PDB file of N, CA, C, O and CB in Angstrom:
ATOM      1  N   MET A   1      21.476 -15.091   0.504  1.00  0.00           N
ATOM      2  CA  MET A   1      21.808 -13.904  -0.239  1.00  0.00           C
ATOM      3  C   MET A   1      20.056 -13.565  -1.015  1.00  0.00           C
ATOM      4  O   MET A   1      19.912 -12.714  -1.893  1.00  0.00           O
ATOM      5  CB  MET A   1      23.333 -14.322  -1.519  1.00  0.00           C
ATOM      6  N   ASP A   2      19.037 -14.306  -0.537  1.00  0.00           N
ATOM      7  CA  ASP A   2      17.803 -13.923  -0.760  1.00  0.00           C
ATOM      8  C   ASP A   2      17.039 -13.590   0.383  1.00  0.00           C
ATOM      9  O   ASP A   2      16.987 -14.225   1.436  1.00  0.00           O
ATOM     10  CB  ASP A   2      17.216 -14.807  -1.435  1.00  0.00           C
ATOM     11  N   ILE A   3      16.310 -12.294   0.020  1.00  0.00           N
ATOM     12  CA  ILE A   3      15.262 -12.010   1.241  1.00  0.00           C
ATOM     13  C   ILE A   3      14.227 -12.902   1.351  1.00  0.00           C
ATOM     14  O   ILE A   3      13.491 -13.246   0.425  1.00  0.00           O
ATOM     15  CB  ILE A   3      14.573 -10.696   1.160  1.00  0.00           C
ATOM     16  N   VAL A   4      14.166 -13.333   2.667  1.00  0.00           N
ATOM     17  CA  VAL A   4      13.338 -14.363   3.391  1.00  0.00           C
ATOM     18  C   VAL A   4      11.826 -13.682   3.370  1.00  0.00           C
ATOM     19  O   VAL A   4      10.800 -14.141   2.868  1.00  0.00           O
ATOM     20  CB  VAL A   4      13.960 -14.667   5.050  1.00  0.00           C
ATOM     21  N   GLU A   5      12.026 -12.444   4.077  1.00  0.00           N
ATOM     22  CA  GLU A   5      10.644 -11.495   4.661  1.00  0.00           C
ATOM     23  C   GLU A   5      11.078 -10.222   4.977  1.00  0.00           C
ATOM     24  O   GLU A   5      12.250  -9.980   5.266  1.00  0.00           O
ATOM     25  CB  GLU A   5       9.884 -12.046   6.087  1.00  0.00           C
ATOM     26  N   ASN A   6      10.179  -9.375   4.938  1.00  0.00           N
ATOM     27  CA  ASN A   6      10.005  -8.005   5.318  1.00  0.00           C
ATOM     28  C   ASN A   6      11.285  -7.187   4.555  1.00  0.00           C
ATOM     29  O   ASN A   6      11.963  -6.361   5.166  1.00  0.00           O
ATOM     30  CB  ASN A   6      10.003  -7.875   7.051  1.00  0.00           C
ATOM     31  N   GLY A   7      11.511  -7.536   3.146  1.00  0.00           N
ATOM     32  CA  GLY A   7      12.562  -6.726   2.327  1.00  0.00           C
ATOM     33  C   GLY A   7      12.353  -5.189   2.680  1.00  0.00           C
ATOM     34  O   GLY A   7      11.283  -4.591   2.792  1.00  0.00           O
ATOM     35  N   VAL A   8      13.364  -4.809   2.794  1.00  0.00           N
ATOM     36  CA  VAL A   8      13.615  -3.043   2.682  1.00  0.00           C
ATOM     37  C   VAL A   8      14.614  -2.698   1.460  1.00  0.00           C
ATOM     38  O   VAL A   8      15.723  -3.226   1.374  1.00  0.00           O
ATOM     39  CB  VAL A   8      14.453  -2.340   4.257  1.00  0.00           C
ATOM     40  N   HIS A   9      14.135  -1.791   0.551  1.00  0.00           N
ATOM     41  CA  HIS A   9      15.028  -1.212  -0.458  1.00  0.00           C
ATOM     42  C   HIS A   9      16.190  -0.411   0.082  1.00  0.00           C
ATOM     43  O   HIS A   9      16.086   0.086   1.204  1.00  0.00           O
ATOM     44  CB  HIS A   9      14.253  -0.352  -1.349  1.00  0.00           C
ATOM     45  N   VAL A  10      17.143  -0.270  -0.538  1.00  0.00           N
ATOM     46  CA  VAL A  10      18.099   0.400  -0.031  1.00  0.00           C
ATOM     47  C   VAL A  10      18.084   1.966   0.333  1.00  0.00           C
ATOM     48  O   VAL A  10      18.702   2.586   1.197  1.00  0.00           O
ATOM     49  CB  VAL A  10      18.971   0.142  -0.817  1.00  0.00           C
ATOM     50  N   HIS A  11      17.211   2.357  -0.578  1.00  0.00           N
ATOM     51  CA  HIS A  11      16.942   3.824  -0.314  1.00  0.00           C
ATOM     52  C   HIS A  11      16.148   4.113   1.140  1.00  0.00           C
ATOM     53  O   HIS A  11      16.471   5.031   1.894  1.00  0.00           O
ATOM     54  CB  HIS A  11      16.021   4.396  -1.584  1.00  0.00           C
ATOM     55  N   ASN A  12      15.186   3.283   1.369  1.00  0.00           N
ATOM     56  CA  ASN A  12      14.515   3.205   2.743  1.00  0.00           C
ATOM     57  C   ASN A  12      15.346   3.103   3.758  1.00  0.00           C
ATOM     58  O   ASN A  12      15.360   3.875   4.716  1.00  0.00           O
ATOM     59  CB  ASN A  12      13.648   2.154   2.896  1.00  0.00           C
ATOM     60  N   LEU A  13      16.170   2.029   3.581  1.00  0.00           N
ATOM     61  CA  LEU A  13      17.228   1.952   4.732  1.00  0.00           C
ATOM     62  C   LEU A  13      18.150   2.785   5.058  1.00  0.00           C
ATOM     63  O   LEU A  13      18.649   2.852   6.181  1.00  0.00           O
ATOM     64  CB  LEU A  13      17.904   1.041   4.655  1.00  0.00           C
ATOM     65  N   ASN A  14      18.504   3.623   3.903  1.00  0.00           N
ATOM     66  CA  ASN A  14      19.526   4.655   4.171  1.00  0.00           C
ATOM     67  C   ASN A  14      18.836   6.062   4.613  1.00  0.00           C
ATOM     68  O   ASN A  14      19.523   6.952   5.113  1.00  0.00           O
ATOM     69  CB  ASN A  14      20.432   4.851   2.831  1.00  0.00           C
ATOM     70  N   ALA A  15      17.096   6.246   4.347  1.00  0.00           N
ATOM     71  CA  ALA A  15      16.565   7.189   4.951  1.00  0.00           C
ATOM     72  C   ALA A  15      16.477   6.841   6.526  1.00  0.00           C
ATOM     73  O   ALA A  15      16.682   7.729   7.354  1.00  0.00           O
ATOM     74  CB  ALA A  15      15.323   7.455   4.288  1.00  0.00           C
ATOM     75  N   THR A  16      16.133   5.379   6.954  1.00  0.00           N
ATOM     76  CA  THR A  16      16.184   5.244   8.337  1.00  0.00           C
ATOM     77  C   THR A  16      17.154   5.544   8.958  1.00  0.00           C
ATOM     78  O   THR A  16      16.968   6.377   9.845  1.00  0.00           O
ATOM     79  CB  THR A  16      15.980   4.242   8.702  1.00  0.00           C
ATOM     80  N   VAL A  17      18.405   5.070   8.786  1.00  0.00           N
ATOM     81  CA  VAL A  17      19.452   5.349   9.279  1.00  0.00           C
ATOM     82  C   VAL A  17      19.675   6.950   9.479  1.00  0.00           C
ATOM     83  O   VAL A  17      19.798   7.515  10.566  1.00  0.00           O
ATOM     84  CB  VAL A  17      20.354   4.700   8.510  1.00  0.00           C
ATOM     85  N   LEU A  18      19.699   7.513   8.287  1.00  0.00           N
ATOM     86  CA  LEU A  18      19.820   9.023   8.567  1.00  0.00           C
ATOM     87  C   LEU A  18      18.951   9.688   9.273  1.00  0.00           C
ATOM     88  O   LEU A  18      19.221  10.800   9.727  1.00  0.00           O
ATOM     89  CB  LEU A  18      19.845   9.714   7.532  1.00  0.00           C
ATOM     90  N   HIS A  19      17.724   9.060   9.471  1.00  0.00           N
ATOM     91  CA  HIS A  19      16.712   9.476  10.859  1.00  0.00           C
ATOM     92  C   HIS A  19      17.440   9.172  11.954  1.00  0.00           C
ATOM     93  O   HIS A  19      17.599   9.984  12.866  1.00  0.00           O
ATOM     94  CB  HIS A  19      15.233   8.641  11.053  1.00  0.00           C
ATOM     95  N   LEU A  20      17.922   8.033  11.959  1.00  0.00           N
ATOM     96  CA  LEU A  20      18.252   7.870  13.344  1.00  0.00           C
ATOM     97  C   LEU A  20      19.225   8.747  13.773  1.00  0.00           C
ATOM     98  O   LEU A  20      19.109   9.269  14.882  1.00  0.00           O
ATOM     99  CB  LEU A  20      18.663   6.601  13.637  1.00  0.00           C
ATOM    100  N   LEU A  21      20.410   9.049  12.875  1.00  0.00           N
ATOM    101  CA  LEU A  21      21.430  10.070  12.773  1.00  0.00           C
ATOM    102  C   LEU A  21      21.029  11.430  13.300  1.00  0.00           C
ATOM    103  O   LEU A  21      21.812  12.208  13.845  1.00  0.00           O
ATOM    104  CB  LEU A  21      21.832  10.203  11.384  1.00  0.00           C
ATOM    105  N   GLY A  22      19.527  11.685  13.054  1.00  0.00           N
ATOM    106  CA  GLY A  22      19.254  13.158  13.353  1.00  0.00           C
ATOM    107  C   GLY A  22      19.152  13.807  12.107  1.00  0.00           C
ATOM    108  O   GLY A  22      18.871  15.003  12.189  1.00  0.00           O
ATOM    109  N   LEU A  23      19.311  13.320  10.914  1.00  0.00           N
ATOM    110  CA  LEU A  23      19.512  14.346   9.762  1.00  0.00           C
ATOM    111  C   LEU A  23      18.090  13.662   8.950  1.00  0.00           C
ATOM    112  O   LEU A  23      17.630  12.521   8.983  1.00  0.00           O
ATOM    113  CB  LEU A  23      21.339  14.250   8.776  1.00  0.00           C
ATOM    114  N   ASP A  24      17.634  14.931   8.210  1.00  0.00           N
ATOM    115  CA  ASP A  24      16.605  14.946   7.664  1.00  0.00           C
ATOM    116  C   ASP A  24      17.163  14.461   5.896  1.00  0.00           C
ATOM    117  O   ASP A  24      17.795  15.246   5.190  1.00  0.00           O
ATOM    118  CB  ASP A  24      15.890  16.454   8.023  1.00  0.00           C
ATOM    119  N   HIS A  25      16.819  13.238   5.505  1.00  0.00           N
ATOM    120  CA  HIS A  25      16.941  12.727   4.335  1.00  0.00           C
ATOM    121  C   HIS A  25      16.620  13.320   3.307  1.00  0.00           C
ATOM    122  O   HIS A  25      17.443  13.250   2.393  1.00  0.00           O
ATOM    123  CB  HIS A  25      16.474  11.824   4.281  1.00  0.00           C
ATOM    124  N   GLU A  26      15.462  14.037   3.075  1.00  0.00           N
ATOM    125  CA  GLU A  26      15.096  14.776   2.251  1.00  0.00           C
ATOM    126  C   GLU A  26      15.894  16.128   1.821  1.00  0.00           C
ATOM    127  O   GLU A  26      15.835  16.610   0.690  1.00  0.00           O
ATOM    128  CB  GLU A  26      13.993  14.941   2.647  1.00  0.00           C
ATOM    129  N   ARG A  27      16.642  16.657   2.889  1.00  0.00           N
ATOM    130  CA  ARG A  27      17.109  17.807   2.810  1.00  0.00           C
ATOM    131  C   ARG A  27      18.535  17.893   2.668  1.00  0.00           C
ATOM    132  O   ARG A  27      19.154  18.931   2.435  1.00  0.00           O
ATOM    133  CB  ARG A  27      16.696  18.442   3.775  1.00  0.00           C
ATOM    134  N   LEU A  28      19.093  16.585   2.841  1.00  0.00           N
ATOM    135  CA  LEU A  28      20.326  16.166   2.648  1.00  0.00           C
ATOM    136  C   LEU A  28      20.809  16.010   1.254  1.00  0.00           C
ATOM    137  O   LEU A  28      20.652  14.902   0.739  1.00  0.00           O
ATOM    138  CB  LEU A  28      20.443  15.065   3.287  1.00  0.00           C
ATOM    139  N   ILE A  29      21.440  17.068   0.485  1.00  0.00           N
ATOM    140  CA  ILE A  29      21.647  17.240  -0.901  1.00  0.00           C
ATOM    141  C   ILE A  29      23.106  17.408  -1.345  1.00  0.00           C
ATOM    142  O   ILE A  29      23.830  18.103  -0.632  1.00  0.00           O
ATOM    143  CB  ILE A  29      20.885  18.371  -1.323  1.00  0.00           C
ATOM    144  N   TYR A  30      23.541  16.919  -2.300  1.00  0.00           N
ATOM    145  CA  TYR A  30      24.886  17.140  -2.626  1.00  0.00           C
ATOM    146  C   TYR A  30      24.971  17.196  -4.154  1.00  0.00           C
ATOM    147  O   TYR A  30      24.395  16.401  -4.897  1.00  0.00           O
ATOM    148  CB  TYR A  30      25.790  16.053  -2.019  1.00  0.00           C
ATOM    149  N   ARG A  31      25.794  18.277  -4.574  1.00  0.00           N
ATOM    150  CA  ARG A  31      26.166  18.659  -5.999  1.00  0.00           C
ATOM    151  C   ARG A  31      27.125  17.719  -6.993  1.00  0.00           C
ATOM    152  O   ARG A  31      28.288  17.617  -6.601  1.00  0.00           O
ATOM    153  CB  ARG A  31      26.860  19.965  -5.853  1.00  0.00           C
ATOM    154  N   TYR A  32      26.833  17.116  -8.059  1.00  0.00           N
ATOM    155  CA  TYR A  32      27.685  16.629  -8.548  1.00  0.00           C
ATOM    156  C   TYR A  32      27.371  16.757 -10.245  1.00  0.00           C
ATOM    157  O   TYR A  32      26.350  16.352 -10.801  1.00  0.00           O
ATOM    158  CB  TYR A  32      27.821  15.352  -7.883  1.00  0.00           C
ATOM    159  N   GLU A  33      28.492  17.406 -10.870  1.00  0.00           N
ATOM    160  CA  GLU A  33      28.231  17.735 -12.389  1.00  0.00           C
ATOM    161  C   GLU A  33      27.128  18.790 -12.385  1.00  0.00           C
ATOM    162  O   GLU A  33      26.365  18.909 -13.343  1.00  0.00           O
ATOM    163  CB  GLU A  33      27.744  16.375 -13.304  1.00  0.00           C
ATOM    164  N   GLY A  34      27.059  19.513 -11.350  1.00  0.00           N
ATOM    165  CA  GLY A  34      26.064  20.632 -11.747  1.00  0.00           C
ATOM    166  C   GLY A  34      24.853  20.497 -11.000  1.00  0.00           C
ATOM    167  O   GLY A  34      24.247  21.417 -10.453  1.00  0.00           O
ATOM    168  N   ARG A  35      24.516  19.181 -11.015  1.00  0.00           N
ATOM    169  CA  ARG A  35      23.204  18.807 -10.656  1.00  0.00           C
ATOM    170  C   ARG A  35      23.129  18.449  -9.044  1.00  0.00           C
ATOM    171  O   ARG A  35      24.122  18.014  -8.461  1.00  0.00           O
ATOM    172  CB  ARG A  35      22.776  17.572 -11.579  1.00  0.00           C
ATOM    173  N   GLU A  36      21.722  18.695  -8.297  1.00  0.00           N
ATOM    174  CA  GLU A  36      21.754  18.365  -7.189  1.00  0.00           C
ATOM    175  C   GLU A  36      21.001  16.827  -6.937  1.00  0.00           C
ATOM    176  O   GLU A  36      20.029  16.464  -7.601  1.00  0.00           O
ATOM    177  CB  GLU A  36      21.236  19.500  -6.521  1.00  0.00           C
ATOM    178  N   PHE A  37      21.601  16.045  -5.914  1.00  0.00           N
ATOM    179  CA  PHE A  37      21.126  14.721  -5.754  1.00  0.00           C
ATOM    180  C   PHE A  37      20.826  14.760  -4.374  1.00  0.00           C
ATOM    181  O   PHE A  37      21.247  15.656  -3.643  1.00  0.00           O
ATOM    182  CB  PHE A  37      22.087  13.594  -6.166  1.00  0.00           C
ATOM    183  N   ARG A  38      19.846  13.471  -3.839  1.00  0.00           N
ATOM    184  CA  ARG A  38      19.709  13.173  -2.378  1.00  0.00           C
ATOM    185  C   ARG A  38      20.232  11.702  -2.520  1.00  0.00           C
ATOM    186  O   ARG A  38      20.152  10.902  -3.453  1.00  0.00           O
ATOM    187  CB  ARG A  38      18.072  13.365  -1.680  1.00  0.00           C
ATOM    188  N   LEU A  39      20.804  11.621  -1.253  1.00  0.00           N
ATOM    189  CA  LEU A  39      21.370  10.395  -0.915  1.00  0.00           C
ATOM    190  C   LEU A  39      20.301   9.324  -1.078  1.00  0.00           C
ATOM    191  O   LEU A  39      20.570   8.386  -1.828  1.00  0.00           O
ATOM    192  CB  LEU A  39      21.942  10.435   0.482  1.00  0.00           C
ATOM    193  N   THR A  40      19.083   9.353  -0.445  1.00  0.00           N
ATOM    194  CA  THR A  40      17.903   8.543  -0.874  1.00  0.00           C
ATOM    195  C   THR A  40      17.256   8.674  -2.027  1.00  0.00           C
ATOM    196  O   THR A  40      16.138   8.158  -2.016  1.00  0.00           O
ATOM    197  CB  THR A  40      17.007   8.643  -0.099  1.00  0.00           C
ATOM    198  N   ASP A  41      17.615   9.251  -3.137  1.00  0.00           N
ATOM    199  CA  ASP A  41      17.119   9.640  -4.456  1.00  0.00           C
ATOM    200  C   ASP A  41      15.605  10.053  -4.009  1.00  0.00           C
ATOM    201  O   ASP A  41      15.527  10.696  -2.963  1.00  0.00           O
ATOM    202  CB  ASP A  41      17.236   8.347  -5.671  1.00  0.00           C
ATOM    203  N   LEU A  42      14.637   9.808  -4.562  1.00  0.00           N
ATOM    204  CA  LEU A  42      13.410  10.404  -4.539  1.00  0.00           C
ATOM    205  C   LEU A  42      12.423   9.380  -3.854  1.00  0.00           C
ATOM    206  O   LEU A  42      11.260   9.657  -3.559  1.00  0.00           O
ATOM    207  CB  LEU A  42      12.995  10.821  -5.972  1.00  0.00           C
ATOM    208  N   HIS A  43      13.034   8.155  -3.638  1.00  0.00           N
ATOM    209  CA  HIS A  43      12.430   7.056  -3.501  1.00  0.00           C
ATOM    210  C   HIS A  43      12.433   6.848  -1.796  1.00  0.00           C
ATOM    211  O   HIS A  43      11.608   6.029  -1.391  1.00  0.00           O
ATOM    212  CB  HIS A  43      13.162   5.944  -4.419  1.00  0.00           C
ATOM    213  N   GLY A  44      13.026   7.313  -1.080  1.00  0.00           N
ATOM    214  CA  GLY A  44      13.342   6.836   0.304  1.00  0.00           C
ATOM    215  C   GLY A  44      12.203   7.410   1.160  1.00  0.00           C
ATOM    216  O   GLY A  44      11.701   8.515   0.958  1.00  0.00           O
ATOM    217  N   HIS A  45      11.879   6.651   2.033  1.00  0.00           N
ATOM    218  CA  HIS A  45      11.098   6.677   2.895  1.00  0.00           C
ATOM    219  C   HIS A  45      11.585   6.095   4.198  1.00  0.00           C
ATOM    220  O   HIS A  45      12.346   5.135   4.072  1.00  0.00           O
ATOM    221  CB  HIS A  45      10.078   6.170   2.423  1.00  0.00           C
ATOM    222  N   ILE A  46      11.204   6.611   5.823  1.00  0.00           N
ATOM    223  CA  ILE A  46      11.687   6.011   6.798  1.00  0.00           C
ATOM    224  C   ILE A  46      10.689   4.689   6.963  1.00  0.00           C
ATOM    225  O   ILE A  46       9.476   4.782   6.775  1.00  0.00           O
ATOM    226  CB  ILE A  46      11.807   6.998   7.984  1.00  0.00           C
ATOM    227  N   VAL A  47      11.367   3.410   7.348  1.00  0.00           N
ATOM    228  CA  VAL A  47      10.899   2.162   7.794  1.00  0.00           C
ATOM    229  C   VAL A  47      10.574   2.408   9.129  1.00  0.00           C
ATOM    230  O   VAL A  47      11.551   2.504   9.872  1.00  0.00           O
ATOM    231  CB  VAL A  47      11.845   1.041   7.630  1.00  0.00           C
ATOM    232  N   LYS A  48       9.200   2.569   9.771  1.00  0.00           N
ATOM    233  CA  LYS A  48       8.845   2.775  10.850  1.00  0.00           C
ATOM    234  C   LYS A  48       9.032   1.270  11.644  1.00  0.00           C
ATOM    235  O   LYS A  48       9.451   1.195  12.799  1.00  0.00           O
ATOM    236  CB  LYS A  48       7.500   3.423  10.744  1.00  0.00           C
ATOM    237  N   GLU A  49       8.732   0.346  10.999  1.00  0.00           N
ATOM    238  CA  GLU A  49       8.644  -0.899  11.537  1.00  0.00           C
ATOM    239  C   GLU A  49      10.245  -1.326  12.292  1.00  0.00           C
ATOM    240  O   GLU A  49      10.345  -1.855  13.399  1.00  0.00           O
ATOM    241  CB  GLU A  49       8.141  -1.916  10.251  1.00  0.00           C
ATOM    242  N   ILE A  50      11.279  -0.992  11.495  1.00  0.00           N
ATOM    243  CA  ILE A  50      12.581  -1.062  12.096  1.00  0.00           C
ATOM    244  C   ILE A  50      12.790  -0.472  13.305  1.00  0.00           C
ATOM    245  O   ILE A  50      13.401  -1.068  14.192  1.00  0.00           O
ATOM    246  CB  ILE A  50      13.463  -0.577  11.327  1.00  0.00           C
ATOM    247  N   LEU A  51      12.307   0.750  13.463  1.00  0.00           N
ATOM    248  CA  LEU A  51      12.335   1.634  14.666  1.00  0.00           C
ATOM    249  C   LEU A  51      11.694   1.034  16.077  1.00  0.00           C
ATOM    250  O   LEU A  51      12.034   1.425  17.194  1.00  0.00           O
ATOM    251  CB  LEU A  51      11.550   2.931  14.265  1.00  0.00           C
ATOM    252  N   VAL A  52      10.747   0.056  15.823  1.00  0.00           N
ATOM    253  CA  VAL A  52      10.007  -0.480  17.000  1.00  0.00           C
ATOM    254  C   VAL A  52      10.977  -0.988  18.065  1.00  0.00           C
ATOM    255  O   VAL A  52      10.546  -1.468  19.114  1.00  0.00           O
ATOM    256  CB  VAL A  52       9.047  -1.636  16.570  1.00  0.00           C
TER     257      VAL A  52
END
């Protein structure tokens, strides 16, 4: 249940998966209660170490 090494935040993991699917996680926006949100929030970055 604990991360042993090379932990990745869920926002970064989502950004990486969306990148692999060919989607730009920074442009993927949905509206909820009149506000716009991104699936990866403002913190998501592609983890290039996973892509090797």
